[in-house]
C-alpha positions as CSV (number, residue, x, y, z in Angstrom):
1,M,-9.6,56.9,-64.8
2,G,-5.9,57.5,-64.2
3,T,-5.0,55.2,-67.0
4,N,-7.3,57.1,-69.4
5,V,-5.8,60.4,-68.3
6,N,-2.3,59.2,-68.8
7,L,-3.2,57.8,-72.3
8,F,-4.7,61.2,-73.2
9,I,-1.7,63.1,-72.0
10,T,0.7,60.8,-73.9
11,T,-1.4,61.1,-77.1
12,L,-1.5,64.9,-76.7
13,L,2.3,65.1,-76.3
14,I,2.9,62.9,-79.4
15,Y,0.6,65.3,-81.4
16,I,2.5,68.3,-80.1
17,L,5.8,66.8,-80.9
18,L,4.7,65.9,-84.5
19,T,3.4,69.4,-85.0
20,L,6.6,70.9,-83.7
21,A,8.6,68.6,-86.0
22,L,6.5,69.7,-89.0
23,T,7.2,73.3,-88.1
24,Q,10.9,73.0,-87.2
25,S,12.2,70.6,-89.8
26,A,11.3,72.7,-92.8
27,P,13.9,75.3,-94.0
28,E,13.5,78.4,-91.9
29,G,14.0,80.8,-94.7
30,A,11.4,79.1,-96.9
31,L,8.3,79.9,-94.7
32,I,5.8,82.3,-96.3
33,K,4.4,84.6,-93.7
34,Q,1.7,86.4,-95.8
35,L,0.5,86.6,-99.3
36,P,0.1,90.1,-100.7
37,G,-3.6,90.7,-101.4
38,L,-4.8,88.2,-98.8
39,N,-6.3,89.9,-95.8
40,V,-6.8,86.7,-93.7
41,N,-4.3,84.2,-92.3
42,L,-3.2,81.3,-94.4
43,P,-5.1,78.2,-93.6
44,S,-1.9,76.1,-93.3
45,K,1.8,76.6,-93.5
46,H,3.3,77.6,-96.9
47,Y,6.9,77.3,-98.1
48,S,8.7,78.3,-101.2
49,G,12.1,78.7,-102.7
50,Y,14.7,77.0,-104.9
51,V,16.3,73.6,-105.2
52,P,19.7,73.6,-107.0
53,I,19.8,70.9,-109.7
54,S,23.3,71.7,-111.0
55,E,25.8,73.6,-108.9
56,I,28.1,74.0,-111.9
57,N,25.5,75.6,-114.2
58,G,23.5,77.3,-111.5
59,K,20.3,75.5,-112.6
60,K,17.6,76.0,-110.0
61,L,14.0,74.9,-109.9
62,F,11.4,77.0,-108.0
63,Y,8.7,75.3,-105.9
64,Y,5.8,76.4,-103.8
65,F,4.8,73.9,-101.1
66,V,1.4,74.0,-99.4
67,V,1.0,72.0,-96.2
68,S,-2.2,70.1,-95.9
69,E,-5.0,71.9,-94.1
70,R,-6.2,68.6,-92.7
71,N,-3.5,66.3,-91.4
72,P,0.0,67.1,-92.7
73,S,1.8,64.2,-91.1
74,E,-0.6,61.6,-92.6
75,D,-2.0,63.1,-95.8
76,P,-0.3,62.4,-99.2
77,V,2.4,64.6,-100.7
78,V,1.5,65.4,-104.3
79,L,3.8,67.0,-106.8
80,F,1.9,68.9,-109.5
81,L,3.4,69.4,-112.9
82,E,1.9,72.0,-115.4
83,G,2.0,71.3,-119.1
84,G,3.1,73.5,-121.9
85,Y,5.8,72.5,-122.3
86,G,7.5,75.3,-120.4
87,C,4.4,76.5,-118.4
88,S,4.7,77.4,-114.8
89,G,3.3,75.3,-112.0
90,M,2.2,78.5,-110.4
91,A,-0.4,78.9,-113.1
92,A,-2.3,76.0,-111.5
93,F,-1.8,77.6,-108.1
94,V,-3.4,80.8,-109.3
95,H,-6.1,79.5,-111.7
96,Q,-7.0,76.0,-110.6
97,H,-6.7,74.3,-107.2
98,G,-4.4,76.5,-105.1
99,P,-5.4,77.4,-101.5
100,V,-6.4,81.0,-102.6
101,S,-8.6,82.3,-105.4
102,F,-7.9,85.5,-107.3
103,E,-10.3,88.3,-108.0
104,K,-9.5,90.7,-110.8
105,V,-10.0,94.3,-109.9
106,K,-10.0,97.6,-111.9
107,P,-8.1,99.4,-113.3
108,R,-6.6,96.7,-115.6
109,G,-3.2,95.6,-114.2
110,S,-4.1,96.4,-110.6
111,M,-3.1,93.9,-107.9
112,P,-5.9,91.3,-107.6
113,K,-7.7,90.5,-104.4
114,L,-7.1,87.1,-102.8
115,H,-9.7,84.9,-101.0
116,L,-9.4,81.4,-99.5
117,N,-10.4,78.7,-102.0
118,E,-12.9,76.2,-100.6
119,Y,-12.0,73.7,-103.3
120,S,-8.3,73.8,-102.8
121,W,-6.5,70.5,-103.2
122,S,-4.6,71.4,-100.0
123,K,-7.8,70.5,-98.1
124,V,-6.8,66.9,-98.3
125,S,-3.1,66.8,-99.3
126,N,0.2,68.4,-99.1
127,I,1.0,69.7,-102.5
128,I,4.1,71.0,-104.3
129,Y,3.7,73.3,-107.3
130,L,6.8,73.1,-109.4
131,D,8.2,75.4,-112.1
132,S,9.8,72.9,-114.5
133,P,11.9,72.6,-116.7
134,A,14.5,75.3,-116.0
135,G,13.3,78.4,-117.7
136,A,9.6,77.9,-116.8
137,G,8.1,80.4,-114.3
138,Y,10.6,81.5,-111.7
139,S,13.0,78.6,-112.4
140,Y,16.2,79.5,-114.2
141,S,19.8,78.6,-115.0
142,G,23.1,80.5,-115.2
143,N,23.8,78.7,-118.4
144,E,21.7,79.4,-121.5
145,S,22.3,75.9,-122.8
146,D,20.0,74.5,-120.1
147,Y,17.1,76.1,-121.9
148,S,17.6,73.5,-124.7
149,T,16.1,70.4,-123.1
150,G,13.6,67.6,-123.6
151,D,11.5,64.9,-122.0
152,K,14.4,62.8,-120.7
153,Q,16.4,65.7,-119.3
154,T,13.3,67.2,-117.6
155,A,12.5,63.8,-116.0
156,S,16.0,63.5,-114.7
157,D,16.1,67.1,-113.4
158,T,12.8,66.7,-111.6
159,H,13.9,63.4,-110.1
160,I,16.9,65.3,-108.7
161,F,14.6,68.0,-107.4
162,L,12.5,65.5,-105.5
163,L,15.5,63.8,-103.9
164,E,16.8,67.2,-102.8
165,W,13.4,68.5,-101.7
166,F,12.8,65.5,-99.4
167,K,16.2,66.2,-97.8
168,L,14.9,69.7,-97.0
169,Y,11.6,68.3,-95.7
170,P,12.5,64.8,-94.3
171,E,9.4,64.8,-92.1
172,F,7.3,64.0,-95.2
173,L,9.3,61.0,-96.4
174,R,6.9,58.5,-94.8
175,N,3.8,60.1,-96.3
176,P,2.4,58.5,-99.4
177,F,3.8,60.3,-102.5
178,Y,1.9,60.9,-105.8
179,I,2.7,62.8,-109.0
180,A,0.0,64.7,-110.9
181,G,0.2,66.5,-114.2
182,E,-2.0,67.9,-116.9
183,S,-1.8,68.5,-120.7
184,Y,1.9,68.1,-121.5
185,G,2.2,66.9,-118.0
186,G,0.9,63.7,-119.6
187,V,4.5,63.3,-120.7
188,Y,6.2,64.8,-117.6
189,T,4.3,62.6,-115.2
190,P,5.0,59.0,-116.5
191,T,8.6,59.8,-117.5
192,L,9.3,61.2,-114.0
193,A,7.5,58.2,-112.5
194,S,9.8,55.9,-114.5
195,E,12.9,57.7,-113.2
196,L,11.6,57.6,-109.7
197,V,11.0,53.8,-109.9
198,K,14.5,53.3,-111.2
199,G,16.0,55.3,-108.4
200,I,14.0,53.3,-105.8
201,D,15.1,50.0,-107.3
202,A,18.7,51.2,-107.2
203,N,18.3,52.1,-103.5
204,V,18.9,55.8,-104.1
205,K,18.4,57.8,-100.9
206,P,16.3,59.3,-99.6
207,K,13.7,56.6,-100.4
208,I,10.5,58.2,-101.5
209,N,7.2,56.4,-100.6
210,F,5.9,56.5,-104.2
211,K,2.3,55.1,-104.5
212,G,1.0,56.4,-107.9
213,Y,0.1,59.2,-110.2
214,M,-2.7,61.0,-112.0
215,V,-2.8,62.6,-115.4
216,G,-5.5,65.1,-116.6
217,N,-6.2,65.7,-120.3
218,G,-2.7,64.5,-120.9
219,K,-0.8,64.2,-124.1
220,T,0.0,60.5,-124.4
221,N,0.2,59.2,-128.0
222,T,0.3,61.7,-130.8
223,E,-1.5,59.4,-133.3
224,I,-4.3,58.5,-131.0
225,D,-4.7,62.0,-129.4
226,D,-4.7,63.8,-132.8
227,N,-6.9,61.4,-134.7
228,S,-9.6,61.4,-132.1
229,V,-10.4,65.1,-132.8
230,M,-12.8,64.3,-135.7
231,S,-14.7,61.6,-133.9
232,F,-15.0,63.9,-130.9
233,A,-16.2,66.8,-133.1
234,H,-18.8,64.6,-134.7
235,G,-20.0,63.2,-131.4
236,M,-20.4,66.7,-130.0
237,G,-22.4,67.9,-133.0
238,L,-19.8,70.2,-134.4
239,I,-19.5,68.6,-137.8
240,S,-22.3,67.0,-139.8
241,D,-23.0,63.3,-140.3
242,D,-22.4,63.6,-144.0
243,L,-19.0,65.3,-143.6
244,Y,-17.9,62.8,-140.9
245,Q,-18.8,59.9,-143.2
246,E,-16.8,61.5,-146.0
247,L,-13.8,61.8,-143.6
248,V,-14.1,58.2,-142.5
249,A,-14.3,57.0,-146.1
250,E,-11.4,59.1,-147.4
251,C,-9.0,59.1,-144.4
252,N,-9.5,55.6,-142.8
253,G,-8.9,57.1,-139.4
254,T,-5.7,59.0,-140.2
255,Y,-6.6,62.6,-140.6
256,F,-3.5,64.7,-140.2
257,D,-0.4,62.7,-141.0
258,T,-1.4,61.8,-144.6
259,V,-0.4,62.6,-148.2
260,K,-3.8,61.6,-149.6
261,A,-5.2,64.6,-151.4
262,T,-8.9,63.7,-151.1
263,C,-8.4,63.1,-147.3
264,K,-6.7,66.5,-146.9
265,S,-9.5,68.2,-148.7
266,K,-12.1,66.7,-146.4
267,V,-10.0,67.5,-143.3
268,D,-9.6,71.2,-144.5
269,K,-13.4,71.4,-144.9
270,A,-13.9,70.0,-141.3
271,L,-11.3,72.3,-139.8
272,L,-12.9,75.3,-141.5
273,V,-16.2,74.4,-139.8
274,L,-14.4,74.1,-136.4
275,E,-12.3,77.2,-136.9
276,D,-14.2,79.4,-134.4
277,V,-14.7,76.8,-131.7
278,N,-12.7,77.2,-128.5
279,E,-10.5,74.1,-128.7
280,L,-9.7,74.0,-125.0
281,N,-13.3,74.1,-124.0
282,I,-16.0,74.0,-126.7
283,L,-18.5,75.5,-124.3
284,E,-16.5,78.7,-123.7
285,P,-17.0,81.9,-125.7
286,C,-14.5,83.9,-127.6
287,N,-13.4,87.4,-126.5
288,R,-12.9,89.5,-129.7
289,G,-10.9,92.6,-130.1
290,P,-12.0,95.2,-132.7
291,E,-8.4,95.9,-133.8
292,D,-7.7,92.3,-134.8
293,K,-7.2,91.8,-138.5
294,I,-6.1,88.1,-138.8
295,T,-9.0,85.7,-138.8
296,I,-7.8,83.0,-136.4
297,S,-9.6,81.4,-133.7
298,T,-10.6,81.6,-130.1
299,A,-8.5,81.6,-126.9
300,L,-7.6,78.0,-127.4
301,L,-5.0,77.7,-124.7
302,P,-6.1,77.2,-121.1
303,E,-5.4,79.7,-118.4
304,S,-2.0,78.0,-117.7
305,F,-0.9,78.5,-121.3
306,R,-1.7,82.2,-121.8
307,E,0.4,85.4,-121.7
308,L,-0.2,89.0,-122.4
309,G,1.8,91.1,-124.8
310,I,5.4,90.6,-125.9
311,T,8.3,91.1,-123.5
312,K,11.8,90.1,-124.3
313,R,13.7,88.0,-121.7
314,P,17.1,89.0,-120.5
315,I,18.1,85.5,-121.5
316,P,17.9,85.2,-125.3
317,V,17.3,81.5,-125.5
318,R,14.4,81.7,-123.1
319,K,11.7,83.4,-125.1
320,R,8.2,84.6,-124.1
321,M,5.4,82.5,-125.4
322,L,3.0,85.0,-127.0
323,G,-0.5,85.5,-125.7
324,R,-2.2,84.1,-128.7
325,T,-3.4,80.8,-130.1
326,L,-4.1,79.3,-133.5
327,P,-7.1,77.3,-134.5
328,L,-6.7,73.6,-135.3
329,R,-6.7,74.4,-139.1
330,S,-3.7,76.7,-138.7
331,R,-1.9,74.1,-136.6
332,V,-1.8,71.7,-139.6
333,R,1.1,72.1,-142.0
334,D,2.0,69.5,-144.5
335,G,-0.4,67.1,-142.8
336,I,1.2,67.3,-139.4
337,I,-0.2,68.9,-136.3
338,R,2.4,71.3,-134.8
339,T,2.9,71.8,-131.1
340,W,1.8,75.1,-129.6
341,P,5.4,76.6,-129.1
342,Q,6.1,76.0,-132.8
343,L,3.0,78.0,-133.8
344,L,2.6,80.9,-131.3
345,Q,4.3,83.4,-133.6
346,R,1.6,85.8,-134.8
347,D,1.0,89.3,-133.5
348,K,-2.8,89.4,-133.9
349,I,-5.6,87.1,-133.0
350,K,-9.3,87.4,-133.3
351,C,-10.0,86.1,-129.8
352,K,-8.1,87.7,-127.0
353,P,-7.2,85.7,-123.9
354,D,-7.8,87.6,-120.7
355,D,-5.2,86.5,-118.2
356,E,-3.7,89.5,-116.5
357,V,-4.2,88.2,-112.9
358,A,-1.3,85.7,-112.7
359,T,1.1,88.0,-114.6
360,T,0.3,91.0,-112.5
361,W,0.5,89.3,-109.2
362,L,3.5,87.1,-109.8
363,N,5.6,90.0,-111.2
364,N,4.8,92.3,-108.3
365,E,8.0,93.0,-106.3
366,A,6.3,92.4,-102.9
367,V,4.9,89.1,-104.1
368,R,8.3,87.9,-105.4
369,E,9.8,88.8,-102.1
370,A,7.1,87.1,-100.1
371,L,7.6,83.9,-102.3
372,H,11.4,84.0,-102.0
373,A,11.7,84.2,-105.8
374,E,14.8,85.8,-107.3
375,N,14.3,89.3,-108.7
376,E,13.8,89.9,-112.4
377,S,17.5,90.6,-113.0
378,V,18.3,87.1,-112.0
379,A,15.3,84.9,-112.8
380,G,13.7,87.1,-115.5
381,K,10.1,88.4,-115.7
382,W,7.6,85.8,-114.6
383,M,5.4,84.5,-117.4
384,I,2.8,81.8,-117.6
385,C,4.6,79.9,-120.4
386,T,8.1,80.1,-121.8
387,E,9.1,79.0,-125.2
388,L,12.1,76.7,-124.7
389,D,14.2,74.8,-127.2
390,Y,12.4,71.6,-126.3
391,V,12.6,68.2,-127.8
392,S,9.8,65.6,-127.3
393,D,12.2,62.6,-127.1
394,S,10.3,59.9,-125.2
395,G,7.8,58.7,-127.7
396,S,4.4,57.3,-126.8
397,M,3.5,57.2,-123.1
398,I,1.4,54.0,-123.4
399,R,4.3,51.7,-122.7
400,Y,5.2,53.8,-119.6
401,H,1.7,53.5,-118.2
402,K,1.6,49.7,-118.8
403,Q,5.0,49.3,-117.1
404,L,4.3,51.5,-114.1
405,T,0.9,50.0,-113.4
406,S,2.2,46.5,-113.7
407,L,4.6,47.3,-110.9
408,G,1.7,48.1,-108.5
409,L,1.5,51.9,-108.9
410,R,-2.0,53.3,-108.8
411,A,-3.0,55.5,-111.8
412,L,-5.9,57.8,-112.4
413,I,-6.4,59.1,-116.0
414,Y,-9.0,61.9,-116.1
415,S,-10.5,64.0,-118.9
416,G,-12.6,67.0,-119.1
417,D,-15.1,65.8,-121.7
418,H,-15.4,69.2,-123.6
419,D,-11.7,69.5,-124.5
420,M,-11.0,69.3,-128.2
421,L,-7.2,69.6,-127.8
422,V,-6.7,66.2,-126.1
423,P,-10.2,64.7,-126.5
424,F,-11.5,62.2,-124.0
425,T,-12.3,59.9,-126.9
426,G,-8.6,59.4,-127.6
427,T,-7.8,59.0,-123.9
428,Q,-10.6,56.5,-123.6
429,A,-9.2,54.6,-126.6
430,W,-5.6,54.4,-125.3
431,T,-6.6,53.4,-121.8
432,R,-8.6,50.6,-123.2
433,S,-5.8,49.6,-125.6
434,I,-3.5,48.6,-122.6
435,G,-5.6,45.5,-122.4
436,Y,-6.4,45.3,-118.7
437,K,-9.6,43.5,-117.6
438,I,-12.5,45.8,-116.7
439,V,-13.2,45.5,-113.0
440,D,-15.6,48.5,-112.7
441,E,-17.8,48.8,-115.7
442,W,-18.6,52.2,-117.2
443,R,-20.9,54.1,-114.8
444,A,-21.7,57.6,-113.6
445,W,-20.0,59.1,-110.6
446,Y,-21.6,61.8,-108.4
447,V,-21.2,64.9,-106.3
448,D,-23.8,65.8,-103.6
449,D,-25.0,62.2,-103.8
450,H,-27.3,62.8,-106.8
451,Q,-25.6,65.1,-109.4
452,V,-23.8,63.2,-112.2
453,A,-20.3,64.6,-112.3
454,G,-18.9,62.4,-115.1
455,Y,-18.3,58.8,-115.9
456,I,-15.7,56.2,-114.8
457,Q,-14.3,52.9,-115.9
458,G,-11.9,50.9,-113.7
459,Y,-9.4,48.3,-114.8
460,D,-7.1,45.7,-113.2
461,N,-3.9,47.0,-111.5
462,D,-5.8,50.0,-110.0
463,F,-5.8,51.7,-113.4
464,T,-8.8,54.1,-113.7
465,F,-10.2,56.3,-116.5
466,L,-12.6,59.1,-115.5
467,T,-14.4,61.9,-117.2
468,I,-15.6,65.2,-115.8
469,K,-18.8,66.3,-117.4
470,G,-18.7,69.8,-118.9
471,A,-15.0,70.5,-118.2
472,G,-12.4,71.4,-120.7
473,H,-8.7,71.0,-120.9
474,T,-8.1,72.2,-117.4
475,A,-10.8,70.4,-115.5
476,P,-10.1,71.8,-112.0
477,R,-10.5,75.3,-113.3
478,D,-13.9,74.5,-114.9
479,K,-15.3,72.2,-112.3
480,P,-13.4,72.9,-109.0
481,K,-15.9,71.2,-106.7
482,E,-16.1,68.0,-108.8
483,A,-12.3,68.0,-109.2
484,L,-11.7,68.1,-105.4
485,Q,-14.2,65.2,-105.0
486,F,-12.5,62.8,-107.4
487,Y,-9.1,63.9,-106.2
488,S,-9.8,63.3,-102.5
489,R,-11.7,60.1,-103.0
490,W,-9.0,58.6,-105.3
491,L,-6.1,59.6,-102.9
492,E,-8.0,57.9,-100.1
493,A,-8.6,54.8,-102.3
494,K,-12.4,55.3,-101.9
495,R,-15.0,54.5,-104.5
496,I,-15.3,57.5,-106.7
């Protein structure tokens, strides 16, 4: 009996010491004591603040760190990267898998009410929401030239962020570390993973316990992603058999980057048919405003891409991405699909995005103070997405995925199957093109033991492709319960 009591006391003391370490090692000034609008205690410790990337230029990246609600000392640490490019990681905190959910209240522009989110990813992991690159969200630089950037610079800056962040939170260094990203995060994630691997190989300190990454509806290979739109639209019953056969015959699988007049004609016809379909989730309706005069399409951007109105930044290079979207047909000029920041330049749209919650809450002075964000005179007005002078300079991501997984890193590639911006058909094609042997043949995966949540195919080297049934471009927003299920199972290396 005495031995058992001593063992119990020893175990209890170790647990208390670990808990104290988790509390005391984190930067004292980074602790968030309360979130404005939330009338209950936070379910775990939250921290936020800035990590300097360049002391010379004053470049600083803002992070929000949510400690796991389960077992912080053992659960993985996950860095989440929002897409855009130039969109704030706090958009995912507000609209997708953060620890609190936001309830819009009247009148318009009033502070939202906050509730605890039962499907938060912090239920099973420590998670860092990052505003990257500099210029996104609360992140900023003292030198305007830093708002001219690209894939390679962003990966380098985020690598520096991670090294400095783990110096601030060394108690998490032994935890398994993962990177997650969505949309243009499909570029951010593998390029950062490559930088991280190089640093580990070069014995850069601190040594991060990097285990793998996940990408959701991620941009990967422009040719495959874009050319999958027509097969997706046909499979979903959005264009007719006859029109699709004409497209196949005239375009030979290349629909947008072409000079063939007969192909262009058929593509224009198809895009006209698709004009009023919500590209980010073909199941979602369009909110129309009676004052709109230009006939362009639905709120195609996900919550994390949207903005309201037009507000000039105090920093001229860092411009506001307008709260509007263009249909696929309008995104094609000279046979080339343009990126969203190149196209979001019109003042009127037919379908108005409704995304006041994040903008209202994150621009509130009390919220900025609670989150330790710089005031507007320093960091500018918070916006969901910022138009940066950004260059996509890393090419196709397929070679990155093959290299990273061949090194033993785990990878989960997931797709909401109703997204027409980055269709699952394209993602399914490029994951198959890597050439790994199938070890888990196409099958359904479930929630609640009997409800089909999507489909999965597993390959050698722990490389997995997964769909989420009924979800669009931002799957955790559309299917939060299902998203938490596959996220937690995959992190724990359980069968999904």
